[in-house]
LOBA-854364 format. One line per 2 residues: for each residue x, y, z of N, C-alpha, C. Coordinates in Angstrom, 3 decimals, decimal comma. Layout:
X Y Z X Y Z X Y Z | ...
This chain:
300,066 2,231 248,255 299,868 2,204 249,701 301,191 1,927 250,421 | 301,925 0,921 249,931 303,191 0,570 250,553 304,167 1,735 250,466
304,170 2,394 249,290 305,078 3,541 249,128 304,715 4,650 250,111 | 303,436 4,891 250,306 303,005 5,926 251,247 303,428 5,574 252,666
303,292 4,305 253,030 303,703 3,861 254,365 305,201 4,053 254,546 | 305,990 3,641 253,525 307,445 3,770 253,605 307,860 5,231 253,743
307,214 6,092 252,963 307,551 7,517 253,030 307,177 8,110 254,384 | 306,047 7,662 254,920 305,613 8,160 256,230 306,583 7,723 257,328
306,968 6,450 257,293 307,917 5,939 258,290 309,249 6,670 258,177 | 309,731 6,849 256,957 311,003 7,546 256,737 310,934 8,968 257,286
309,813 9,644 257,018 309,656 11,020 257,493 309,635 11,076 259,016 | 308,958 10,105 259,629 308,883 10,081 261,090 310,258 9,826 261,702
310,985 8,866 261,144 312,324 8,550 261,657 313,262 9,739 261,482 | 313,212 10,357 260,321 314,057 11,520 260,054 313,750 12,654 261,023
312,472 12,917 261,246 312,071 13,985 262,163 312,518 13,671 263,593 | 312,400 12,407 263,980 312,817 12,010 265,324 314,319 12,195 265,517
315,111 11,751 264,537 316,561 11,864 264,647 317,004 13,325 264,682 | 316,359 14,162 263,883 316,711 15,584 263,900 316,385 16,203 265,264
315,221 15,849 265,806 314,796 16,432 267,076 315,621 15,932 268,251 | 316,086 14,681 268,183 316,768 14,078 269,334 318,287 14,166 269,269
318,860 14,313 268,049 320,312 14,236 267,931 320,958 15,387 267,156 | 320,174 16,223 266,498 320,776 17,231 265,619 320,398 18,662 265,991
319,112 18,962 266,029 318,669 20,347 266,230 318,714 20,726 267,713 | 319,637 21,601 268,044 319,807 22,020 269,427 318,585 22,816 269,904
318,108 22,515 271,108 316,940 23,207 271,657 317,283 24,642 272,029 | 318,405 24,826 272,689 318,836 26,176 273,061 320,359 26,245 272,991
320,875 27,454 272,863 322,311 27,650 272,786 322,972 27,290 274,116 | 324,248 26,941 274,057 324,987 26,596 275,265 325,072 27,809 276,191
324,862 27,559 277,483 324,935 28,634 278,459 326,370 29,142 278,582 | 326,540 30,443 278,621 327,859 31,032 278,806 328,224 31,010 280,289
329,466 30,582 280,577 329,925 30,452 281,955 331,202 31,268 282,121 | 331,357 31,991 283,239 332,574 32,771 283,465 333,835 31,903 283,395
334,926 32,469 282,926 336,158 31,712 282,700 336,681 31,070 283,985 | 336,579 31,755 285,109 337,109 31,177 286,346 336,318 29,942 286,766
335,017 29,895 286,452 334,226 28,709 286,748 334,604 27,550 285,836 | 334,927 27,868 284,585 335,358 26,833 283,646 336,675 26,220 284,111
337,628 27,061 284,544 338,913 26,554 285,021 338,721 25,661 286,245 | 337,870 26,103 287,150 337,605 25,300 288,346 336,986 23,956 287,975
336,052 23,971 287,055 335,410 22,724 286,631 336,427 21,775 286,005 | 337,327 22,312 285,188 338,316 21,465 284,524 339,279 20,817 285,511
339,669 21,548 286,539 340,551 20,981 287,554 339,862 19,841 288,283 | 338,624 20,058 288,698 337,871 19,021 289,414 337,628 17,820 288,509
337,283 18,073 287,240 337,034 16,990 286,286 338,284 16,150 286,087 | 339,444 16,788 285,945 340,687 16,054 285,721 341,025 15,160 286,909
340,920 15,700 288,120 341,238 14,915 289,314 340,258 13,753 289,486 | 338,982 14,023 289,278 337,962 12,974 289,414 338,153 11,883 288,380
338,466 12,287 287,148 338,648 11,305 286,075 339,771 10,328 286,404 | 340,915 10,841 286,865 342,060 9,975 287,168 341,696 8,985 288,265
341,103 9,473 289,336 340,735 8,591 290,445 339,687 7,564 290,010 | 338,691 8,024 289,255 337,616 7,132 288,836 338,074 6,065 287,861
338,927 6,431 286,901 339,407 5,462 285,911 340,238 4,373 286,567 | 341,116 4,773 287,486 341,925 3,787 288,204 341,036 2,911 289,082
340,068 3,537 289,737 339,161 2,779 290,596 338,320 1,779 289,825 | 337,854 2,171 288,640 337,052 1,258 287,818 337,888 0,068 287,370
339,130 0,331 286,944 340,012 -0,770 286,537 340,261 -1,731 287,683 | 340,469 -1,195 288,884 340,707 -2,043 290,050 339,458 -2,838 290,418
338,290 -2,214 290,325 337,040 -2,895 290,684 336,796 -4,108 289,805 | 337,111 -3,986 288,516 336,832 -5,083 287,587 337,857 -6,212 287,669
338,891 -6,049 288,503 339,845 -7,150 288,725 339,419 -8,028 289,901 | 338,407 -7,597 290,632 337,928 -8,367 291,783 337,191 -9,612 291,307
337,367 -10,706 292,009 336,747 -11,973 291,623 335,229 -11,864 291,616 | 334,574 -12,446 290,591 333,103 -12,418 290,521 332,470 -13,022 291,766
331,424 -12,406 292,249 330,721 -12,901 293,426 331,229 -12,332 294,734 | 332,401 -11,689 294,713 332,947 -11,092 295,934 332,170 -9,833 296,304
331,742 -9,718 297,562 331,018 -8,509 297,982 331,827 -7,233 297,765 | 333,155 -7,350 297,791 334,011 -6,182 297,603 333,799 -5,544 296,227
333,366 -6,355 295,244 333,126 -5,810 293,903 332,027 -4,754 293,934 | 330,963 -5,045 294,661 329,862 -4,091 294,738 330,299 -2,814 295,448
331,066 -2,984 296,526 331,542 -1,824 297,279 332,452 -0,961 296,403 | 333,363 -1,616 295,675 334,310 -0,875 294,848 333,599 -0,161 293,703
332,653 -0,849 293,068 331,925 -0,245 291,944 331,088 0,945 292,402 | 330,435 0,796 293,542 329,665 1,911 294,079 330,582 3,049 294,522
331,786 2,687 294,981 332,753 3,710 295,345 333,137 4,564 294,154 | 333,320 3,920 292,991 333,629 4,660 291,764 332,449 5,557 291,394
331,225 5,029 291,528 330,038 5,825 291,223 329,958 7,059 292,125 | 330,316 6,885 293,393 330,320 8,024 294,318 331,339 9,068 293,873
332,505 8,606 293,407 333,511 9,539 292,883 332,948 10,355 291,725 | 332,276 9,669 290,785 331,709 10,364 289,620 330,713 11,430 290,066
329,840 11,066 290,996 328,782 12,007 291,359 329,314 13,172 292,195 | 330,326 12,907 293,021 330,944 14,004 293,772 331,629 14,971 292,809
332,384 14,410 291,857 333,049 15,264 290,869 332,055 16,051 290,045 | 330,916 15,426 289,719 329,911 16,101 288,895 329,319 17,306 289,609
328,886 17,124 290,853 328,174 18,194 291,546 329,101 19,266 292,124 | 330,348 18,889 292,437 331,267 19,900 292,959 331,888 20,739 291,849
331,805 20,255 290,604 332,435 20,984 289,504 331,612 22,183 289,039 | 330,329 22,174 289,310 329,478 23,273 288,860 328,048 22,812 288,668
327,165 23,709 288,255 325,738 23,369 288,098 325,496 22,381 286,960 | 324,477 21,542 287,147 324,044 20,591 286,132 322,583 20,882 285,794
322,164 20,494 284,596 320,801 20,768 284,149 320,183 19,506 283,564 | 318,873 19,341 283,752 318,166 18,199 283,173 318,030 18,340 281,666
317,844 19,558 281,181 317,720 19,785 279,744 316,277 19,739 279,269 | 316,099 20,146 278,030 314,786 20,167 277,389 314,858 19,503 276,027
313,721 19,042 275,532 313,671 18,429 274,204 312,471 18,953 273,437 | 312,521 18,768 272,137 311,393 19,183 271,299 310,300 18,113 271,331
309,057 18,566 271,335 307,919 17,657 271,290 307,415 17,547 269,857 | 306,468 16,642 269,639 305,885 16,487 268,300 305,149 17,760 267,863
304,699 18,541 268,838 303,992 19,784 268,509 304,947 20,905 268,117 | 306,271 20,632 268,284 307,259 21,633 267,896 307,730 22,518 269,023
307,158 22,345 270,211 307,601 23,145 271,351 308,875 22,550 271,947 | 309,544 23,334 272,784 310,805 22,884 273,377 310,669 22,714 274,880
309,548 22,126 275,307 309,295 21,964 276,731 309,225 20,498 277,149 | 309,754 19,600 276,299 309,804 18,189 276,664 310,974 17,913 277,578
311,063 16,674 278,085 312,141 16,322 279,003 313,104 15,265 278,453 | 312,911 14,815 277,244 313,849 13,914 276,550 313,884 12,495 277,121
313,001 12,166 278,061 313,020 10,817 278,628 312,623 9,774 277,584 | 311,548 10,032 276,837 311,117 9,078 275,814 312,159 8,975 274,696
312,709 10,109 274,280 313,771 10,085 273,276 314,933 9,225 273,755 | 315,311 9,411 275,014 316,415 8,641 275,570 316,140 7,149 275,573
314,910 6,779 275,909 314,542 5,361 275,935 314,619 4,754 274,529 | 314,103 5,469 273,540 314,118 4,959 272,162 315,549 4,843 271,639
316,356 5,868 271,875 317,739 5,842 271,390 318,556 4,770 272,107 | 318,384 4,665 273,421 319,095 3,627 274,166 318,675 2,236 273,742
317,381 2,049 273,499 316,892 0,753 273,042 317,395 0,403 271,658 | 317,492 1,400 270,787 318,013 1,159 269,437 319,474 0,738 269,483
320,267 1,443 270,294 321,677 1,068 270,432 321,810 -0,328 271,033 | 320,925 -0,658 271,960 320,931 -1,990 272,567 320,718 -3,069 271,512
319,741 -2,881 270,638 319,468 -3,864 269,582 320,682 -4,036 268,670 | 321,309 -2,933 268,307 322,499 -2,989 267,450 323,603 -3,798 268,129
323,829 -3,562 269,405 324,893 -4,269 270,127 324,570 -5,747 270,302 | 323,312 -6,072 270,550 322,956 -7,481 270,712 323,135 -8,249 269,416
322,766 -7,618 268,289 322,982 -8,264 266,992 324,470 -8,425 266,713 | 325,238 -7,380 267,034 326,678 -7,463 266,833 327,328 -8,514 267,710
326,800 -8,689 268,929 327,368 -9,669 269,855 327,237 -11,093 269,334 | 326,188 -11,358 268,550 326,020 -12,696 267,990 327,164 -13,067 267,070
327,760 -12,049 266,427 328,878 -12,290 265,512 330,217 -12,150 266,224 | 330,394 -11,032 266,933 331,668 -10,759 267,603 331,951 -11,797 268,682
330,893 -12,348 269,269 331,063 -13,351 270,307 331,756 -14,605 269,839 | 331,893 -14,786 268,541 332,566 -15,968 268,008 334,072 -15,766 267,886
334,548 -14,556 268,156 335,985 -14,259 268,106 336,553 -14,439 269,506 | 337,367 -15,475 269,699 337,822 -15,851 271,035 338,536 -14,720 271,770
339,382 -13,998 271,071 340,179 -12,959 271,728 339,299 -11,831 272,267 | 338,119 -11,645 271,667 337,176 -10,629 272,138 336,158 -11,211 273,112
335,807 -12,462 272,891 334,773 -13,107 273,723 335,261 -13,341 275,155 | 336,523 -13,715 275,319 337,062 -14,040 276,641 336,872 -12,941 277,666
337,347 -11,712 277,394 337,172 -10,635 278,375 335,706 -10,315 278,661 | 334,838 -10,478 277,655 333,410 -10,217 277,868 332,822 -11,255 278,817
333,182 -12,522 278,615 332,707 -13,572 279,521 333,180 -13,321 280,950 | 334,435 -12,878 281,084 334,956 -12,575 282,421 334,146 -11,455 283,075
333,788 -10,462 282,277 333,012 -9,340 282,801 331,605 -9,788 283,199 | 330,993 -10,655 282,388 329,627 -11,107 282,659 329,554 -12,056 283,852
330,687 -12,609 284,267 330,681 -13,517 285,414 330,233 -12,820 286,698 | 330,390 -11,500 286,741 329,935 -10,769 287,932 328,417 -10,883 288,082
327,719 -11,004 286,962 326,266 -11,182 287,024 325,903 -12,645 287,228 | 326,695 -13,555 286,625 326,379 -14,981 286,687 326,649 -15,570 288,067
327,739 -15,124 288,711 328,130 -15,719 289,982 327,816 -14,822 291,178 | 327,371 -13,615 290,922 326,969 -12,736 292,007 325,467 -12,686 292,113
324,991 -11,703 292,828 323,545 -11,497 292,965 323,065 -10,608 291,824 | 322,253 -11,163 290,936 321,811 -10,404 289,772 321,030 -9,144 290,154
320,114 -9,200 291,130 319,420 -7,962 291,509 320,375 -6,878 292,006 | 321,399 -7,293 292,772 322,359 -6,306 293,273 323,192 -5,749 292,119
323,609 -6,635 291,203 324,379 -6,182 290,041 323,543 -5,209 289,213 | 322,256 -5,507 289,061 321,378 -4,616 288,302 321,262 -3,255 288,987
321,133 -3,263 290,312 321,048 -2,000 291,054 322,341 -1,204 290,914 | 323,477 -1,891 291,021 324,775 -1,224 290,865 324,916 -0,667 289,448
324,447 -1,429 288,465 324,495 -0,981 287,071 323,656 0,276 286,883 | 322,478 0,300 287,488 321,594 1,463 287,401 322,251 2,696 288,024
322,760 2,530 289,231 323,386 3,657 289,927 324,624 4,146 289,177 | 325,434 3,205 288,713 326,659 3,581 287,997 326,337 4,336 286,713
325,306 3,880 285,999 324,926 4,554 284,761 324,501 5,995 284,997 | 323,710 6,205 286,043 323,265 7,566 286,368 324,455 8,445 286,739
325,329 7,921 287,593 326,476 8,705 288,050 327,449 8,996 286,910 | 327,658 8,034 286,026 328,551 8,265 284,890 328,027 9,377 283,998
326,729 9,379 283,745 326,166 10,432 282,895 326,240 11,800 283,565 | 325,995 11,848 284,866 326,115 13,124 285,573 327,525 13,682 285,446
328,515 12,788 285,481 329,903 13,256 285,391 330,335 13,510 283,955 | 330,179 12,507 283,079 330,743 12,623 281,731 329,909 13,506 280,809
328,590 13,399 280,850 327,757 14,263 280,001 327,320 15,518 280,742 | 327,585 15,563 282,060 327,336 16,769 282,822 328,597 17,596 282,956
329,487 17,173 283,861 330,682 17,951 284,172 331,712 17,951 283,050 | 332,052 16,771 282,532 333,094 16,697 281,499 332,664 17,449 280,248
331,451 17,232 279,802 330,949 17,910 278,602 331,012 19,429 278,780 | 330,590 19,911 279,941 330,589 21,357 280,194 331,991 21,930 280,296
332,973 21,076 280,606 334,352 21,541 280,722 335,074 21,607 279,373 | 334,473 21,033 278,349 335,100 20,991 277,038 335,002 22,335 276,309
336,027 22,689 275,500 335,862 23,820 274,579 334,701 23,535 273,634 | 334,039 24,548 273,162 332,804 24,380 272,396 332,954 23,392 271,237
334,034 23,490 270,467 334,174 22,631 269,294 334,539 21,191 269,652 | 334,906 20,949 270,909 335,293 19,601 271,337 334,269 18,975 272,275
333,115 19,571 272,389 332,117 19,085 273,338 331,809 17,601 273,148 | 331,444 17,218 271,937 331,027 15,841 271,677 332,227 14,899 271,612
333,187 15,225 270,770 334,347 14,332 270,574 335,168 14,229 271,855 | 335,451 15,358 272,493 336,287 15,338 273,688 335,664 14,558 274,825
334,399 14,801 275,118 333,745 14,085 276,221 333,616 12,592 275,917 | 333,434 12,251 274,644 333,331 10,838 274,261 334,667 10,122 274,429
335,750 10,747 273,991 337,074 10,132 274,120 337,476 9,960 275,583 | 337,176 10,959 276,392 337,509 10,853 277,812 336,706 9,731 278,471
335,447 9,590 278,081 334,643 8,490 278,617 335,226 7,144 278,192 | 335,642 7,034 276,944 336,278 5,799 276,495 337,555 5,506 277,263
338,371 6,538 277,524 339,622 6,359 278,261 339,382 5,857 279,678 | 338,245 6,206 280,247 337,971 5,790 281,623 337,829 4,279 281,752
337,623 3,582 280,655 337,443 2,127 280,694 338,692 1,356 280,301 | 339,747 2,054 279,891 340,943 1,382 279,365 341,585 0,480 280,402
341,645 0,930 281,661 342,293 0,139 282,707 341,544 -1,159 282,994 | 340,296 -1,270 282,538 339,537 -2,504 282,738 340,071 -3,644 281,881
340,766 -3,304 280,793 341,365 -4,330 279,946 340,384 -5,117 279,104 | 339,222 -4,531 278,816 338,205 -5,191 277,987 337,974 -4,332 276,747
338,573 -4,702 275,590 338,454 -3,866 274,386 337,013 -3,551 273,999 | 336,117 -4,529 274,107 334,729 -4,283 273,724 334,032 -3,335 274,692
334,495 -3,288 275,945 333,928 -2,343 276,896 334,291 -0,913 276,493 | 335,530 -0,735 276,048 335,959 0,582 275,574 335,201 0,976 274,314
335,027 0,020 273,408 334,248 0,299 272,189 332,813 0,668 272,537 | 332,244 -0,052 273,492 330,871 0,248 273,920 330,795 1,643 274,541
331,805 2,003 275,333 331,826 3,326 275,958 331,900 4,423 274,908 | 332,700 4,203 273,873 332,810 5,203 272,808 331,492 5,338 272,044
330,850 4,211 271,773 329,576 4,238 271,041 328,488 4,900 271,866 | 328,353 4,457 273,102 327,348 5,037 273,990 327,662 6,505 274,262
328,956 6,796 274,444 329,353 8,170 274,722 329,031 9,112 273,581 | 329,225 8,651 272,351 328,917 9,489 271,194 327,422 9,776 271,109
326,618 8,756 271,348 325,167 8,929 271,305 324,691 9,899 272,382 | 325,141 9,674 273,614 324,657 10,498 274,710 325,226 11,921 274,655
326,439 12,077 274,111 326,993 13,427 273,962 326,180 14,227 272,945 | 325,729 13,560 271,883 324,876 14,237 270,903 323,561 14,650 271,549
323,008 13,785 272,404 321,787 14,154 273,135 322,040 15,337 274,069 | 323,189 15,303 274,721 323,537 16,402 275,644 323,617 17,726 274,879
324,183 17,699 273,687 324,292 18,911 272,880 322,913 19,444 272,503 | 322,016 18,534 272,128 320,680 18,938 271,669 319,825 19,441 272,827
319,817 18,712 273,939 318,902 19,031 275,040 319,477 20,023 276,034 | 320,815 20,124 276,097 321,433 21,010 277,070 321,429 20,466 278,486
321,145 19,159 278,640 321,083 18,583 279,981 321,389 17,101 279,990 | 321,237 16,483 281,156 321,681 15,101 281,352 320,543 14,083 281,423
319,291 14,507 281,440 318,206 13,539 281,605 318,133 12,559 280,441 | 318,117 13,070 279,212 318,075 12,185 278,045 319,233 11,203 278,026
320,490 11,667 278,198 321,617 10,742 278,266 321,493 9,701 279,368 | 320,976 10,095 280,531 320,817 9,130 281,627 319,857 8,015 281,223
318,721 8,375 280,642 317,733 7,367 280,242 318,311 6,446 279,171 | 319,019 7,003 278,200 319,651 6,183 277,157 320,646 5,209 277,768
321,492 5,722 278,655 322,541 4,894 279,270 321,931 3,757 280,084 | 320,962 4,073 280,913 320,347 3,060 281,773 319,610 2,012 280,932
318,909 2,465 279,896 318,207 1,521 279,011 319,189 0,561 278,370 | 320,280 1,103 277,857 321,284 0,274 277,177 321,986 -0,665 278,155
322,447 -0,143 279,278 323,259 -0,946 280,193 322,452 -2,054 280,869 | 321,232 -1,755 281,302 320,415 -2,810 281,910 320,001 -3,842 280,867
319,716 -3,372 279,646 319,388 -4,309 278,576 320,544 -5,242 278,275 | 321,753 -4,698 278,233 322,929 -5,534 277,991 323,135 -6,531 279,123
322,924 -6,097 280,350 323,101 -6,979 281,498 322,200 -8,204 281,405 | 320,925 -7,980 281,068 319,967 -9,084 281,067 319,920 -9,858 279,752
320,251 -9,208 278,634 320,055 -9,835 277,323 321,343 -10,288 276,628 | 322,489 -9,715 277,011 323,727 -10,090 276,325 324,038 -11,586 276,420
323,903 -12,238 277,587 324,173 -13,681 277,635 323,307 -14,470 276,650 | 322,054 -14,072 276,484 321,163 -14,764 275,545 321,594 -14,518 274,104
322,035 -13,293 273,810 322,501 -12,991 272,455 323,748 -13,808 272,119 | 324,651 -13,943 273,081 325,859 -14,737 272,853 325,506 -16,215 272,640
324,531 -16,704 273,403 324,113 -18,105 273,250 323,480 -18,334 271,878 | 322,654 -17,393 271,428 322,040 -17,505 270,102 323,124 -17,486 269,032
324,108 -16,617 269,212 325,221 -16,573 268,255 325,965 -17,892 268,193 | 326,161 -18,536 269,358 326,836 -19,838 269,379 326,051 -20,885 268,601
324,722 -20,827 268,709 323,878 -21,782 267,994 323,894 -21,538 266,476 | 323,884 -20,242 266,122 323,818 -19,895 264,694 325,125 -20,158 263,968
326,236 -19,938 264,648 327,527 -20,032 263,954 328,285 -21,303 264,330
């Protein structure tokens, strides 16, 4: 009985991972070369402005109203760059019945939640390394000393806008063989000016997951749900994970 249960669970997990991260629903849409060039120019300009803006926003003292304005300003940059660069698509996903008419929202929630659990467990250990813990504590002070509901709203909006830009516009601007790796690296680079190594690592991890979803679904809905699930979960649960780690170690 136990063996049958284990085999069933393994089969379900394997089927889910193939449907959500490996088997592409439809081939990439072909776009005229002049539209690709235009998208790349807009993406490059938006990326530079957004990366510098994000780094500047995170230098603002926790609790300052200017932090919310600056962070939302960066989100506006992402969304303007996303929609002016060319068309975006929600995408499709495979259902349990084998059809390709799903919307990837549930897949995104499960994948984002799984990544969240991995990061929270890792935070219990990594949080004990002072050189890594310090910048994370500084980043979390925006939630501790500011308005948590407002920070949560800003986190939600920023997550949506980032996915529209990085898994929408940036991904579509990449050469076919660099779709996943290129868009992930560029997303990681956007956080470098923030000066938080774990934030860059998180961006690379999240970016790799959501880029794989973008490849499979052909759209941004699944990546958006994954990103929002992960980022809001980290906002509310990371302080507790760090506290548990302090108790355990």
